[in-house]
N, C-alpha and C positions, 0 to 999 in steps of 0.2 A: 504493500500500500504506500503511495507517495506521501512524503512528509507534508508537502503543500500541493494542493491541486486547485488550479484556477480554471473556471469554466465560464465562457461567454461574458467576460468582464467588459463593461462599457462605462465610460465616463463622459458626462455631458455638463457643460458649463452654460449657465443662463446669463446672457448679456443684458445690460440695461436697455439697449436699443437693438433691434434686429432679431434674427432667428437664433436659436440655441446653437452652441458649437459642440460637435461630437469630437472630443479629443482622443478617445480610445473606443474602438468598436469591436466588440465580440472577440476579445483576446482570450485564448485558452492555452495553458501549459501546465506541466507538473514538474515537481522537484523532488528527487529521491534523496534520502539521507546520504550525506557524504559526496554529493555530486555538485558540479559547478555549471550554472546556466548563464550564458551570455545573452543579453538583450541588446541588439545593435541597431543603428539607424542614425540618420542625420538629426540635427537639432529640430525639435518640433514634431518628431515622429510619434511621440506618445510614450516613450520609454519611462521617463521619470513619473509621469502621471499614473502609469500603471501601478508602480510600487507605492506611490503615495496613497492611492486608493486602497491598497491592501492594508495599510497601516492607519487608515482613517485620518490622513493628513491633507486632504484636499482643501482648497480654498472654500470659503463659505458659500460661494455660488456654484459649487460643484456637486453633482449627484452621481452616485455609482449604482450599477445594477449588475446582476450575475451572481456568481458564488466564488468564494475563495476559502477552501476548507483546509484548516491546519489541525491535524490530529483529531479529525471528526467534528470540529467546530467551524462554523462559517464566520470568518473575520468580518465580513461585510454587514452582518446583522447584529453584531455584538454591541452592547451599550458601552459607554466611555470607560466605566470602571473595569469591566471585563477586558477590554482592549488594552487598557493601561497595564494590566497584569502580564500581558504577553509582549507588547512592544517594549523594547529596551531591556527585556529579560530573556524570553525565549527567542525573540526575533530582534536582532540588532541592526542598526542602520548607520552607515558611514555616509554623511552628506557630502555634496559636491564641493562646497567651498568652506574649508575649516575656519577661515578667518571670520566669516559671517555666522557660522554655526556655533562657534565657541563664544561665550559671554566675555567681552573684553574687560569687564569690571570685576570678575571673579578669578581667583587663582585656579590652576589646574586641579589642585587638591579638592577645593570646594565643589567644582563641577563633577569630579569623579566620585567623591564619597557620597554625594547626595543620591546617586543612583543605587548604591549598595545599601544605604540606610533605608531607602524607600522599598526596594524589591526584596532585599535579604535581611532586613531588620538588624543590621550590624551596628555595633557601637562605632563612634567616631574613630577610635584607635584601630579597631579591626578593619574598618573600611579604608583607613589610610594605608595600613600594611598591605592590604589586597591591591589597592590602587598602585602602590609602588611596584609590587610584583608584576602587575600587568604592564606597566610602563617598561619594565626591564624586559618583558617578553617581546615587546615590539621594538626593542633595542634603542630605548632612550637612554643615553649615557648619563651617569650620575643622577639616577632617577630620584633618590631620596632628597636631593637638593632641588632639583628642577621642578619637582611637584609643587613647590611653593611659588613658582613663577607665574606670570600672566601670559596669555596667548601671544601678545605682541613681542615677547622676548624669545620666541621660538622662530626658526626658519620655516618656510613653507612645507618642506618635507617633514620636519619634526612635528608641525601642527597636524599634518595628515596622520602621522603615527599616533599622536595623542587621540585623534578621532577614532582610529582603529582600536586603541586601547580602551576607550570609553565604551565602544560597541561590544568589546569582549569581556567586560567586567563580570557579567553574570553568566558567562560561558553559554551563549545562545546556540540553539541548534541551527538557526538560519542567520546568515549575515548578508545584508543587502548593501552593496557598494555602488553608489551613484557617482560615476565618473571619478574614481579615486585618484587618478593620475593627472587630472586637468591642471594646467599651469605649472607643472613641475618639470624640471629639466630631465633629460633622457636617463641620466644615471640614477636619479632619485625615483623616477618611474619604475625602472627595473628593480630597485630595492623594494618598493611597495608591492609590486606584483609577486616578487619572490616571497615576501612576507605572507601575502594572502595564500600563496601556494602551500607554504608550510603549515598554515593554520588548517587548511583543508586536508592536507595529508596526515598531519600529526594528531589533530583533534577531531577529525571527521566532520568539521563544520561544513554544512551545505551553504553554498554561496550563490547569490544572484548578482551578477556583474552587469551594470548598465554602462555602456560606452559607445563611442562612435569609432573607436580605434580597433580595426580588425586584427592588427598585429598583437594587441593585448589579448584579444579573444583567442587567437591561435595558441598563445603561450600558456593559457590558464584554464580554458573552459572545456567541459566534456560535451555540452550540448549548446546549440545556438538558436535563437529566435530573432529573425530579421523583421523589423517593423518599418512601415512607411505610411505616413499620413494617418497614424492612429490604428493601422491594421497590420496584422501579421501577413507577410508575403512569402516567407519561407521558414521552415523549421527542420532541423536535422542534427545529427551528431556533428561535432566540430570536424572530425576526420572526413565525414561525408561531404559536408558543406564546402570545405576548402579544396577537396579533391574534385568534386563534381557539382558545382553550383548550378541550379536549374532555373532560377528566376532572373530576369534581366537586371533587376535592381541589385541583387547580390553580386552578379557578374560585374556590374559597373563599379561597385564598391571594391571588389577584389582587384580589378584592373587598375584602379586609381592608386593602388599601393606601389610605391617605388621599390625596385628590387636591386640587389647587389649585382645581378647578372645583366642589368639593362645597359645598353650602349650609352655613352656619354651624350650623344646627340638625340636620344629618344625623348620626345616631349612627354610630359606627365599627362596621362589620360584623365579625363574628367567626364562627369555625367552632365550633359547639356541642360540648361534651364535651372529652375529652382523648385523646391517642394511647394505644394499648394498651401495657401494660407488656410487656417481653420475656417470652416464654413464655406469654402470655395471648391469643394470636391463634388463633381457631377455624378451622374448615374453610372458611368463607366469605371474602368480601372483608374485609380488615383495616379498611377505612374505613367499612364498612356501619353500625356503630353511630352514626356522626356524619353520615351522608350523607342529604341531602334526597331523593334519588332512589332510595333503597334499596327492594328488593323481596325476596320470599321467596327467589328464586334467588340474590340477592346474599349472603344469610345462609348459604346451603347449599353454595355452590361458589365457589371462588376464580377470578376471571377471568384469562385468559391475556393476555400482552402481545402485541397484534396490531396490524396496520396501521390507522392512523387516517385518516379521510377528509379531515382538515384539510389535508394536503399529502403529497407523495411523500416517503417515508422517515420520516414521523411515526408514532409508536406510542402506544397507550393500553391500559390494563388496566381495562376496565369492561364490565359486561353491558348497560347501558342504551344504546340507539341514540343517536347524537350528536344526531339531529334532535329527540328528546324533550327532551334537556337544553337545547338551544338555544331551543326553544319556551318553556320555563319561564323561561329567562334573558332572553327577548325580544331575542335577538341577531339 
């Protein structure tokens, strides 16, 4: 039985003027214990709103529907008190920007010990000891001294490690990481990814990684869900998706990655156009205006997410037969 199973999750925002905006549309996925799922796509594809909905952290004008079952309980129908007992405890969250997520007026100790005192009913002394141990786990040097510092006294990479430590305090079963390497230099990015890999391998922590970086996904994830304009367009194991992508959008993302084997004069490939704005998706495929393989059928009707011939369990949402796409790609 999956640790977390999401079925037909949709998120709609109500605007003061105009029609409602569907930010996420009928997204489904499951997460097994000890597995890592990557959710990828461009900015605005609905990645973050998907997990925010799971944790009850949508903006006030947002409404969620569907089901998200964690150990037999639907997270989407829980009251605030019940949800508070799970988020931050059994499900941890690493937010995208540690500088805005950490309180600049409180020491790291205060921000970490509050979590343990709330969820584990620890004394201040016990909570401080546990917080220092967790900071050492994520390789914060001289943790016993630095725990008394404020967020602005840490570098960007160290602040991200603090965020990871805060998410791990209660030893959650699921860790959600929202763009954990954004705005970090390449060396620090590699260190953060290696840290997440160790947590998954040594503690068996299940991870949901939200990112636009396919390279990070390749290095960390077991399974991948590709989102575009609030919809899932392809799902598969990481090995299958990188070896044999079957959706034009996924192919475009992978082709845009620079490779060490590229010629010096090879131009960087891009996907033409821009993602649609919320509320501007027509009746057809949302990717149709940017797709090389677009036909009249693509513009007129939205493709369903169905079984892909790439591998057992793989899914894709595209009208064009895989063979036609592969022939053009010369795969």
